[in-house]
N, CA and C of each residue as an Amber inpcrd file, in Angstrom:
protein
   255
  17.9700000  18.9270000  -8.3340000  16.9170000  18.0290000  -7.9010000
  16.2050000  17.4480000  -9.1130000  15.6710000  16.2680000  -8.9100000
  14.9200000  15.5960000  -9.9630000  13.5710000  15.1650000  -9.4080000
  12.6400000  14.8930000 -10.3210000  11.3170000  14.4370000  -9.9110000
  11.2770000  12.9130000  -9.9620000  10.7600000  12.2990000  -8.9080000
  10.6350000  10.8480000  -8.8310000   9.1940000  10.4670000  -8.5810000
   8.8520000   9.2860000  -9.0820000   7.5120000   8.7310000  -8.9020000
   7.6500000   7.4430000  -8.0910000   6.8980000   7.3670000  -6.9950000
   6.9830000   6.2140000  -6.1030000   5.5770000   5.7120000  -5.8050000
   5.3860000   4.4020000  -5.9270000   4.1050000   3.7840000  -5.6000000
   4.1920000   3.1710000  -4.1960000   3.1140000   3.3340000  -3.4510000
   3.0400000   2.8090000  -2.0910000   1.8180000   1.8980000  -1.9860000
   2.0190000   0.6960000  -1.4430000   0.9260000  -0.2330000  -1.1740000
   0.7160000  -0.2610000   0.3330000  -0.5030000   0.0440000   0.7730000
  -0.8330000   0.0050000   2.1960000  -1.8920000  -1.0640000   2.3870000
  -1.6040000  -2.0130000   3.2770000  -2.5190000  -3.1260000   3.5020000
  -2.7320000  -3.3390000   4.9970000  -3.8750000  -3.9400000   5.3550000
  -4.0950000  -4.2620000   6.7660000  -3.0490000  -5.2860000   7.2300000
  -2.6570000  -5.1650000   8.4800000  -1.7090000  -6.1340000   9.0320000
  -2.3230000  -7.5150000   9.0520000  -1.5010000  -8.5170000   8.7730000
  -1.9820000  -9.8970000   8.8160000  -2.4250000 -10.2260000  10.2380000
  -3.5230000 -10.9400000  10.3240000  -4.0430000 -11.3330000  11.6290000
  -5.0630000 -10.3620000  12.1870000  -5.1640000  -9.1720000  11.5970000
  -6.1580000  -8.2030000  12.0590000  -7.4280000  -8.3320000  11.2190000
  -8.5410000  -7.9880000  11.8170000  -9.8260000  -8.0480000  11.1370000
  -9.8200000  -7.1070000   9.9270000 -10.2610000  -7.6200000   8.7800000
 -10.3490000  -6.8400000   7.5430000 -11.7670000  -6.9880000   6.9970000
 -12.7330000  -6.1780000   7.5020000 -14.1290000  -6.3190000   7.0840000
 -14.3310000  -6.1600000   5.5800000 -13.6140000  -5.2310000   4.9570000
 -13.7450000  -5.0490000   3.5070000 -13.2430000  -6.2820000   2.7640000
 -12.1210000  -6.8090000   3.1930000 -11.5790000  -8.0030000   2.5680000
 -12.5250000  -9.1880000   2.7000000 -13.1290000  -9.3360000   3.8920000
 -14.0860000 -10.4260000   4.0990000 -15.3170000 -10.2660000   3.2190000
 -15.7970000  -9.0340000   3.0550000 -16.9640000  -8.7890000   2.2020000
 -16.6490000  -9.1360000   0.7430000 -15.4620000  -8.7710000   0.2820000
 -15.0660000  -9.0870000  -1.0920000 -14.9250000 -10.6010000  -1.2560000
 -14.3100000 -11.2570000  -0.2830000 -14.1520000 -12.7150000  -0.3510000
 -15.5170000 -13.4000000  -0.4140000 -16.4540000 -12.9690000   0.4330000
 -17.7990000 -13.5590000   0.4210000 -18.4880000 -13.3350000  -0.9180000
 -18.3370000 -12.1390000  -1.4810000 -18.9520000 -11.8420000  -2.7780000
 -18.3370000 -12.7120000  -3.8810000 -17.0310000 -12.9070000  -3.8250000
 -16.3800000 -13.7590000  -4.8180000 -16.8670000 -15.2020000  -4.7040000
 -17.0380000 -15.6790000  -3.4850000 -17.5790000 -17.0310000  -3.2910000
 -18.9880000 -17.1230000  -3.8690000 -19.7980000 -16.0890000  -3.6410000
 -21.1620000 -16.0620000  -4.1690000 -21.1610000 -16.1300000  -5.6980000
 -20.1490000 -15.5330000  -6.3060000 -20.0440000 -15.5340000  -7.7730000
 -19.3990000 -16.8100000  -8.3190000 -19.0810000 -17.7410000  -7.4360000
 -18.5490000 -19.0150000  -7.8780000 -17.0380000 -19.1470000  -7.8180000
 -16.3710000 -18.1950000  -7.2510000 -14.9090000 -18.2530000  -7.1330000
 -14.5220000 -18.8830000  -5.7990000 -14.8980000 -20.1420000  -5.6150000
 -14.6670000 -20.8590000  -4.3620000 -13.1960000 -21.0390000  -3.9910000
 -12.2730000 -21.1340000  -4.9560000 -10.8650000 -21.3190000  -4.5680000
 -10.2620000 -20.1390000  -3.7950000 -10.9140000 -18.9670000  -3.8200000
 -10.3800000 -17.8010000  -3.1090000 -10.4020000 -18.0820000  -1.6090000
  -9.2400000 -18.0210000  -0.9800000  -9.1300000 -18.3120000   0.4470000
  -9.1360000 -17.0690000   1.3140000  -8.5760000 -15.9730000   0.8140000
  -8.5160000 -14.7590000   1.6190000  -8.3560000 -13.5570000   0.6990000
  -8.8580000 -12.4130000   1.1380000  -8.7470000 -11.1600000   0.3940000
  -8.3770000 -10.0650000   1.3830000  -7.4560000  -9.2130000   0.9910000
  -7.0840000  -8.0500000   1.8030000  -7.2870000  -6.8100000   0.9510000
  -8.0370000  -5.8610000   1.4580000  -8.3000000  -4.6180000   0.7400000
  -7.4350000  -3.5240000   1.3630000  -6.6880000  -2.8580000   0.5100000
  -5.8150000  -1.7980000   0.9850000  -5.8970000  -0.5810000   0.0790000
  -4.8220000   0.1940000   0.0770000  -4.7700000   1.4000000  -0.7390000
  -3.4960000   1.3730000  -1.5840000  -3.5750000   2.0030000  -2.7470000
  -2.4410000   2.1380000  -3.6530000  -2.2780000   3.6290000  -3.9080000
  -1.1470000   4.1660000  -3.5250000  -0.9130000   5.6110000  -3.6250000
   0.3240000   5.8410000  -4.4970000   0.2260000   6.7730000  -5.4240000
   1.3790000   7.1600000  -6.2340000   1.7630000   8.5890000  -5.8480000
   3.0210000   8.7370000  -5.4940000   3.5210000  10.0440000  -5.0540000
   4.6130000  10.4930000  -6.0210000   4.5030000  11.7240000  -6.4810000
   5.5690000  12.3470000  -7.2630000   6.2120000  13.3960000  -6.3750000
   7.5250000  13.3080000  -6.2380000   8.2350000  14.1980000  -5.3300000
   9.5990000  14.5750000  -5.8990000  10.0830000  15.7120000  -5.5030000
  11.4230000  16.1380000  -5.8860000  12.4180000  15.6430000  -4.8480000
  13.5670000  15.1710000  -5.3160000  14.6420000  14.7230000  -4.4260000
  15.9500000  14.7380000  -5.2090000  17.0460000  14.6570000  -4.4790000
  18.3610000  14.6700000  -5.1250000  18.6630000  13.3470000  -5.8210000
  18.1430000  12.2330000  -5.2590000  18.3410000  10.9280000  -5.8840000
  17.2170000   9.9900000  -5.4460000  17.2080000   8.7880000  -6.0170000
  16.1360000   7.8280000  -5.7360000  16.1120000   7.4140000  -4.2660000
  17.2760000   7.2730000  -3.6640000  17.3320000   6.8630000  -2.2520000
  16.6990000   7.9240000  -1.3640000  17.0040000   9.1870000  -1.6220000
  16.4140000  10.2740000  -0.8410000  14.9040000  10.3240000  -1.0450000
  14.4410000  10.0820000  -2.2610000  12.9990000  10.0840000  -2.5430000
  12.3170000   8.9620000  -1.7650000  12.9090000   7.7680000  -1.7780000
  12.3360000   6.6390000  -1.0470000  12.3370000   6.8870000   0.4530000
  13.3990000   7.4970000   0.9600000  13.4530000   7.8260000   2.3920000
  12.3550000   8.8200000   2.7650000  12.1300000   9.8190000   1.9070000
  11.0820000  10.8070000   2.1810000   9.7000000  10.1570000   2.1940000
   9.4350000   9.2770000   1.2370000   8.1320000   8.6260000   1.1690000
   7.9490000   7.6680000   2.3470000   9.0130000   6.9950000   2.7490000
   8.9330000   6.1370000   3.9390000   8.5390000   6.9690000   5.1510000
   9.1340000   8.1220000   5.2900000   8.8030000   9.0200000   6.4000000
   7.3430000   9.4660000   6.3210000   6.8620000   9.7620000   5.1030000
   5.4530000  10.1390000   4.9130000   4.5240000   9.0150000   5.3740000
   4.8820000   7.7880000   5.0320000   4.0580000   6.6360000   5.4110000
   4.0210000   6.4750000   6.9220000   5.1640000   6.6120000   7.5530000
   5.2300000   6.4510000   9.0120000   4.4780000   7.5450000   9.7520000
   4.4720000   8.7580000   9.1960000   3.8590000   9.8920000   9.8950000
   2.3960000  10.1300000   9.5430000   1.9500000   9.7110000   8.3330000
   0.6000000  10.0680000   7.9230000  -0.1340000   8.9920000   7.1250000
   0.4970000   8.4360000   6.1280000  -0.2340000   7.6250000   5.1580000
  -0.6860000   6.2640000   5.6810000   0.0950000   5.6390000   6.5520000
  -0.2570000   4.3200000   7.0750000  -0.4110000   4.3910000   8.5920000
  -1.4250000   3.7110000   9.0940000  -1.6210000   3.6250000  10.5390000
  -0.6600000   2.5550000  11.0640000   0.3270000   2.9290000  11.8950000
   1.3420000   1.9670000  12.3190000   0.7970000   0.8310000  13.1910000
  -0.3750000   1.0050000  13.7410000  -0.9620000  -0.0220000  14.5970000
  -1.6740000  -1.0920000  13.7830000  -2.3230000  -0.6870000  12.6850000
  -3.1830000  -1.6220000  11.9590000  -2.7630000  -1.8870000  10.5180000
  -1.7710000  -1.1510000  10.0030000  -1.4340000  -1.2810000   8.5890000
   0.0670000  -1.4540000   8.3740000   0.3900000  -2.1620000   7.3020000
   1.7590000  -2.2690000   6.8180000   1.8430000  -1.5120000   5.4920000
   3.0430000  -1.0930000   5.1320000   3.2110000  -0.4420000   3.8300000
   4.4450000  -0.9870000   3.1340000   4.3870000  -0.9200000   1.8240000
   5.4960000  -1.3590000   0.9840000   5.7000000  -0.2980000  -0.0870000
   6.9310000   0.0890000  -0.2740000   7.2690000   1.1270000  -1.2460000
   7.9730000   0.4870000  -2.4280000   7.4890000   0.8130000  -3.6400000
   8.1750000   0.3620000  -4.8510000   9.3590000   1.2880000  -5.1050000
  10.3170000   0.8110000  -5.8480000  11.4950000   1.6170000  -6.1490000
  11.1120000   2.9100000  -6.8530000  11.8290000   3.9710000  -6.5090000
  11.5860000   5.2650000  -7.1320000  12.0510000   5.2320000  -8.5760000
  11.2370000   5.8100000  -9.4390000  11.6050000   5.9230000 -10.8500000
  11.5100000   7.3940000 -11.2480000  12.3850000   7.8410000 -12.1320000
  12.3010000   9.2400000 -12.5780000  10.9350000   9.5080000 -13.2090000
  10.3550000  10.6460000 -12.8660000   9.0400000  11.0160000 -13.4100000
   9.1820000  11.9190000 -14.5980000
């Protein structure tokens, strides 16, 4: 087995209310950043895990996201490629 490092981006689903994103967008407008059209606030998680190969590590992290890390009703997730840790 080898150790792999995988980054996960979890964001609110498009079309759903994102109060944090709206607050950040409003604050940016207040600071003069008028070109900003939309902001989405999510989470960035880095997981180090043991697996036989990168594909197995990515499959395990995908399963973690589906079961715990991301709310399947309100959030989407994206996994970056596994890299040896």
